[in-house]
Backbone as CSV, one residue per row, in Angstrom:
resi,resn,N_x,N_y,N_z,CA_x,CA_y,CA_z,C_x,C_y,C_z
1,UNK,76.877,70.304,76.644,77.426,69.149,77.319,77.503,69.446,78.806
2,UNK,76.988,68.558,79.623,77.040,68.769,81.066,78.299,68.142,81.630
3,UNK,78.829,68.782,82.640,80.026,68.275,83.304,79.616,67.714,84.652
4,UNK,79.848,66.429,84.840,79.459,65.779,86.089,80.580,65.845,87.093
5,UNK,80.207,65.975,88.341,81.170,65.984,89.428,81.817,64.604,89.556
6,UNK,83.131,64.548,89.854,83.770,63.260,90.062,83.157,62.546,91.267
7,UNK,83.075,61.249,91.173,82.562,60.429,92.258,83.721,60.054,93.172
8,UNK,83.505,60.166,94.484,84.520,59.723,95.436,84.117,58.372,95.972
9,UNK,85.078,57.492,96.086,84.825,56.182,96.666,85.972,55.862,97.613
10,UNK,85.771,54.918,98.494,86.806,54.528,99.444,87.406,53.209,99.023
11,UNK,88.739,53.146,99.015,89.437,51.904,98.692,90.437,51.605,99.787
12,UNK,90.850,50.363,99.848,91.896,49.972,100.794,93.185,49.850,100.020
13,UNK,94.191,50.548,100.471,95.477,50.575,99.788,96.476,49.765,100.605
14,UNK,97.189,48.839,99.934,98.143,48.005,100.652,99.545,48.084,100.079
15,UNK,99.754,48.818,98.997,101.057,48.837,98.356,102.105,49.538,99.216
16,UNK,101.741,50.529,99.969,102.695,51.303,100.759,103.061,50.555,102.034
17,UNK,104.255,50.044,102.086,104.839,49.428,103.281,104.002,48.300,103.870
18,UNK,103.181,47.650,103.054,102.428,46.502,103.521,101.308,46.824,104.483
19,UNK,100.924,48.076,104.648,99.860,48.430,105.579,98.562,48.641,104.825
20,UNK,97.453,48.471,105.531,96.146,48.694,104.940,95.548,49.959,105.540
21,UNK,95.082,50.820,104.683,94.414,52.025,105.144,93.349,52.393,104.136
22,UNK,92.318,53.075,104.579,91.256,53.507,103.683,91.535,54.925,103.231
23,UNK,91.368,55.154,101.944,91.535,56.490,101.388,90.399,56.764,100.421
24,UNK,90.011,58.017,100.302,88.988,58.406,99.331,89.669,58.596,97.984
25,UNK,89.140,57.973,96.952,89.722,58.057,95.622,88.678,58.627,94.672
26,UNK,89.090,59.618,93.921,88.226,60.229,92.922,88.007,59.235,91.785
27,UNK,86.810,59.170,91.268,86.507,58.282,90.153,85.766,59.095,89.080
28,UNK,86.510,59.870,88.275,85.868,60.729,87.280,85.267,59.933,86.130
29,UNK,84.489,60.626,85.329,83.922,60.026,84.127,84.946,60.173,83.006
30,UNK,85.488,59.064,82.546,86.544,59.088,81.535,85.960,59.015,80.135
31,UNK,86.631,59.673,79.178,86.190,59.691,77.791,86.912,58.650,76.934
32,UNK,88.185,58.376,77.223,88.977,57.465,76.393,89.048,56.052,76.971
33,UNK,88.401,55.823,78.093,88.401,54.513,78.743,87.591,53.525,77.921
34,UNK,88.132,52.327,77.705,87.456,51.350,76.849,86.875,50.160,77.611
35,UNK,86.912,50.188,78.935,86.354,49.088,79.712,84.850,49.194,79.867
36,UNK,84.235,48.143,80.335,82.788,48.109,80.513,82.367,48.623,81.886
37,UNK,83.127,48.297,82.910,82.835,48.722,84.285,83.768,49.859,84.668
38,UNK,83.338,50.768,85.541,84.243,51.837,85.986,85.494,51.243,86.636
39,UNK,86.662,51.807,86.341,87.898,51.257,86.916,87.947,51.453,88.427
40,UNK,88.547,50.502,89.121,88.722,50.551,90.565,90.220,50.660,90.840
41,UNK,90.745,51.874,90.833,92.183,52.089,90.975,92.673,51.683,92.360
42,UNK,93.903,51.174,92.392,94.513,50.743,93.651,95.110,51.913,94.425
43,UNK,95.447,53.005,93.712,96.062,54.145,94.400,95.905,55.414,93.562
44,UNK,96.275,56.528,94.156,96.150,57.834,93.491,97.030,57.938,92.246
45,UNK,98.184,57.287,92.256,99.090,57.360,91.107,98.433,56.763,89.865
46,UNK,97.733,55.641,90.020,97.026,55.049,88.885,95.934,55.993,88.382
47,UNK,95.217,56.606,89.294,94.170,57.553,88.915,94.754,58.716,88.121
48,UNK,95.855,59.274,88.580,96.461,60.415,87.892,96.976,60.014,86.510
49,UNK,97.530,58.805,86.382,97.965,58.325,85.061,96.767,58.172,84.131
50,UNK,95.663,57.660,84.664,94.444,57.527,83.861,93.957,58.898,83.399
51,UNK,94.047,59.886,84.263,93.631,61.247,83.888,94.490,61.790,82.748
52,UNK,95.790,61.540,82.809,96.681,62.008,81.736,96.328,61.324,80.419
53,UNK,96.165,60.003,80.451,95.797,59.268,79.238,94.485,59.798,78.679
54,UNK,93.524,60.016,79.563,92.222,60.483,79.138,92.276,61.911,78.596
55,UNK,93.048,62.757,79.236,93.179,64.144,78.797,93.668,64.211,77.351
56,UNK,94.624,63.345,77.023,95.173,63.323,75.670,94.412,62.380,74.743
57,UNK,93.275,61.867,75.211,92.397,61.000,74.428,93.104,59.749,73.918
58,UNK,93.981,59.226,74.741,94.658,57.965,74.430,93.741,56.838,74.903
59,UNK,93.210,56.036,74.002,92.358,54.923,74.438,93.118,54.005,75.401
60,UNK,92.426,53.626,76.493,93.071,52.797,77.502,92.042,51.904,78.184
61,UNK,92.554,50.819,78.731,91.760,49.905,79.544,92.506,49.707,80.857
62,UNK,91.768,49.427,81.911,92.375,49.226,83.226,92.346,47.745,83.587
63,UNK,93.527,47.191,83.830,93.704,45.789,84.233,92.858,44.820,83.398
64,UNK,92.979,44.867,82.059,92.122,44.022,81.234,92.565,42.564,81.129
65,UNK,93.818,42.272,81.500,94.311,40.906,81.297,95.281,40.528,82.413
66,UNK,95.179,39.282,82.824,96.129,38.712,83.776,96.969,37.689,83.036
67,UNK,98.278,37.793,83.185,99.219,36.878,82.545,99.668,35.836,83.557
68,UNK,99.542,34.577,83.195,100.042,33.494,84.040,101.554,33.443,83.881
69,UNK,102.259,33.491,85.004,103.718,33.464,84.972,104.280,32.099,85.340
70,UNK,103.561,31.385,86.192,104.048,30.077,86.637,102.864,29.201,87.025
71,UNK,102.959,27.915,86.644,101.925,26.939,86.976,102.576,25.712,87.598
72,UNK,101.805,24.972,88.405,102.330,23.726,88.946,102.093,22.601,87.950
73,UNK,102.435,21.369,88.329,102.336,20.220,87.425,100.907,19.955,86.964
74,UNK,99.908,20.324,87.785,98.498,20.110,87.437,97.910,21.289,86.652
75,UNK,98.733,22.290,86.345,98.255,23.434,85.584,97.617,24.524,86.422
76,UNK,97.711,24.394,87.765,97.178,25.446,88.633,98.132,26.629,88.661
77,UNK,97.558,27.814,88.655,98.364,29.034,88.644,99.050,29.233,89.990
78,UNK,100.374,29.386,89.939,101.167,29.667,91.130,101.461,31.163,91.219
79,UNK,101.736,31.753,90.051,102.066,33.173,90.018,101.483,33.796,88.756
80,UNK,100.932,35.010,88.922,100.349,35.731,87.785,100.638,37.217,87.945
81,UNK,100.408,37.952,86.869,100.681,39.391,86.870,99.617,40.101,86.038
82,UNK,99.025,41.151,86.606,98.012,41.946,85.923,98.521,43.377,85.789
83,UNK,98.988,43.775,84.607,99.428,45.158,84.422,98.268,46.136,84.620
84,UNK,98.597,47.343,85.048,97.585,48.339,85.381,96.795,48.834,84.172
85,UNK,97.477,49.124,83.076,96.822,49.732,81.919,97.184,48.990,80.636
86,UNK,96.285,49.063,79.673,96.577,48.599,78.331,96.181,49.706,77.370
87,UNK,97.094,50.051,76.453,96.857,51.059,75.432,96.709,50.324,74.096
88,UNK,95.477,50.074,73.657,95.276,49.245,72.464,95.884,49.820,71.193
89,UNK,95.882,51.140,71.027,96.448,51.721,69.805,97.949,51.487,69.702
90,UNK,98.613,51.392,70.851,100.057,51.152,70.877,100.395,49.683,71.147
91,UNK,99.363,48.882,71.439,99.556,47.488,71.843,100.581,47.412,72.964
92,UNK,100.378,48.247,73.991,101.342,48.413,75.079,100.646,48.336,76.430
93,UNK,101.237,47.558,77.333,100.778,47.505,78.718,101.633,48.446,79.547
94,UNK,101.021,49.069,80.545,101.734,49.940,81.478,101.515,49.439,82.896
95,UNK,102.579,49.401,83.659,102.505,49.084,85.078,103.013,50.303,85.826
96,UNK,102.268,50.730,86.829,102.600,51.911,87.616,102.920,51.462,89.031
97,UNK,104.080,51.867,89.543,104.417,51.521,90.919,104.866,52.761,91.668
98,UNK,104.357,52.904,92.875,104.786,54.004,93.738,105.624,53.471,94.899
99,UNK,106.013,52.213,94.785,106.848,51.604,95.818,108.223,52.261,95.826
100,UNK,108.840,52.229,96.994,110.221,52.704,97.080,111.074,51.839,96.156
101,UNK,112.091,52.451,95.587,112.949,51.742,94.631,113.505,50.449,95.228
102,UNK,113.814,50.460,96.520,114.370,49.268,97.158,113.364,48.119,97.236
103,UNK,112.069,48.407,97.079,111.035,47.375,97.174,110.520,46.909,95.812
104,UNK,111.110,47.401,94.742,110.619,47.115,93.399,111.184,45.809,92.835
105,UNK,112.104,45.185,93.515,112.765,43.976,93.020,111.759,42.896,92.610
106,UNK,110.758,42.647,93.426,109.770,41.602,93.136,108.991,41.930,91.865
107,UNK,108.612,43.196,91.717,107.866,43.596,90.524,108.734,43.458,89.276
108,UNK,110.002,43.831,89.370,110.921,43.675,88.238,111.077,42.201,87.858
109,UNK,111.124,41.323,88.859,111.242,39.892,88.600,110.008,39.394,87.840
110,UNK,108.824,39.855,88.239,107.601,39.460,87.540,107.616,39.949,86.090
111,UNK,108.104,41.159,85.885,108.175,41.678,84.511,109.147,40.864,83.664
112,UNK,110.274,40.455,84.249,111.216,39.599,83.511,110.553,38.282,83.121
113,UNK,109.825,37.690,84.072,109.123,36.436,83.782,108.077,36.634,82.684
114,UNK,107.357,37.743,82.741,106.351,38.026,81.719,107.010,38.144,80.355
115,UNK,108.114,38.857,80.277,108.806,39.041,78.990,109.355,37.724,78.462
116,UNK,109.804,36.830,79.360,110.308,35.525,78.929,109.171,34.644,78.401
117,UNK,108.061,34.642,79.120,106.959,33.756,78.768,106.097,34.304,77.619
118,UNK,106.015,35.623,77.514,105.210,36.282,76.476,106.087,37.300,75.743
119,UNK,107.017,36.840,74.911,107.981,37.751,74.284,107.356,38.787,73.345
120,UNK,106.149,38.547,72.855,105.510,39.505,71.950,104.722,40.591,72.673
121,UNK,104.591,40.473,73.985,103.843,41.464,74.764,104.766,42.617,75.136
122,UNK,104.324,43.835,74.785,105.102,45.023,75.125,104.573,45.579,76.441
123,UNK,105.508,45.855,77.379,105.121,46.399,78.677,106.171,47.404,79.141
124,UNK,105.694,48.452,79.785,106.572,49.494,80.309,106.234,49.700,81.777
125,UNK,107.252,49.725,82.618,107.079,49.973,84.048,107.410,51.425,84.345
126,UNK,106.462,52.118,84.967,106.700,53.483,85.431,107.010,53.423,86.916
127,UNK,108.235,53.826,87.255,108.681,53.845,88.647,108.218,55.121,89.334
128,UNK,108.383,55.165,90.636,108.010,56.334,91.411,108.682,57.597,90.864
129,UNK,109.954,57.508,90.504,110.666,58.692,89.997,110.083,59.162,88.662
130,UNK,109.639,58.219,87.807,108.985,58.584,86.546,107.688,59.332,86.821
131,UNK,106.932,58.830,87.796,105.662,59.467,88.144,105.882,60.839,88.762
132,UNK,106.943,60.968,89.551,107.245,62.273,90.137,107.570,63.293,89.053
133,UNK,108.299,62.856,88.018,108.590,63.753,86.893,107.314,64.150,86.147
134,UNK,106.430,63.176,85.922,105.156,63.484,85.282,104.333,64.452,86.134
135,UNK,104.307,64.183,87.431,103.547,65.041,88.342,104.073,66.465,88.306
136,UNK,105.376,66.604,88.289,105.972,67.935,88.244,105.634,68.627,86.922
137,UNK,105.758,67.900,85.838,105.502,68.477,84.520,104.046,68.884,84.333
138,UNK,103.112,68.039,84.837,101.691,68.301,84.640,101.014,68.887,85.878
139,UNK,101.795,69.265,86.875,101.263,69.880,88.097,100.204,69.007,88.758
140,UNK,100.544,67.739,88.937,99.622,66.792,89.555,99.976,66.605,91.017
141,UNK,99.011,66.173,91.776,99.223,65.889,93.195,99.168,64.377,93.388
142,UNK,100.307,63.706,93.200,100.356,62.259,93.348,100.642,61.873,94.786
143,UNK,99.900,60.910,95.292,100.166,60.393,96.631,101.446,59.589,96.578
144,UNK,102.289,59.731,97.591,103.535,58.974,97.596,103.431,57.731,98.438
């Protein structure tokens, strides 16, 4: 079996303090990924979570579904939410945020709306502190 070098690509990251900057993001060849196109991660934290899922051979998909949270009278989407990961074996969506805890209010509100509108959908939010614990445990280098 040959081992291929990870591909580096450049993405624009806007989650941190509303600024846009270009960063190089590793895009390895995943074994447990179930999507058709290579995932385009928004930040290093998502990439590291994907690596953990893949390492343990947990089947996963990246941003496979967008949930409509609010529509206007004509049925046009006003607000929607796309969780970062879906784990089909667990029927569980995962959302990863590296935002400061004080800035997570909007994301929590979206999750509440999702749970109200789609009560059968299971979703778990991983906060920055959760990711820091994972990084420490697995010796990962997560961008903050």
